[in-house]
C-alpha angles and dihedrals in degrees: 000000000000122000119218111224120208115261098277095178095061092045092050091050092051094046093045093048097056099060091045091048093050092045091053092047091050092052092047093049099042102036096076089053094055113091127187117241106242120193116238090247091062099046113127101197097117130109136190120205137171148142129259118209133183110243091224104078097346090260120162114264104227126198093010120150115247115191124197119196131184112174091183093055094034092236126145117172133169127194137168124237117243124240091280093051095254124139134181131187117194138189096045125154120223110281143111111285127201110211117203126182117193128177127165110257094024135087111256113253121212136185136158130220135184111226108204102141128049094269134038113182112183106242096210132045118257109231129204118211121204118248 
């Protein structure tokens, strides 16, 4: 006489599915709440901003490339100025930054700034002189 066993495969699939489902849901719900502990030396909350003007007439230099370099932090960023000559670079760690503005037909302008607080606004305007 043969005994009929209950359908073990279906039961195993249902039982195996529930723990995996709950584990995935836990990860999805709790993962956004977990934040990595970042040392103060590696924080990237800083920003550098400024305005680029043309020396002739003190007009805003729009759509000009502004390059920020920090060899110590290993950061190289490039942004374009807006139509009023303003630029802003965010998410920077504390370091010394070399700021270079280059535009065809104009002398390159360079300056350097130490970013040690969260914000470094350039106090003066950076001016481009025609070649």
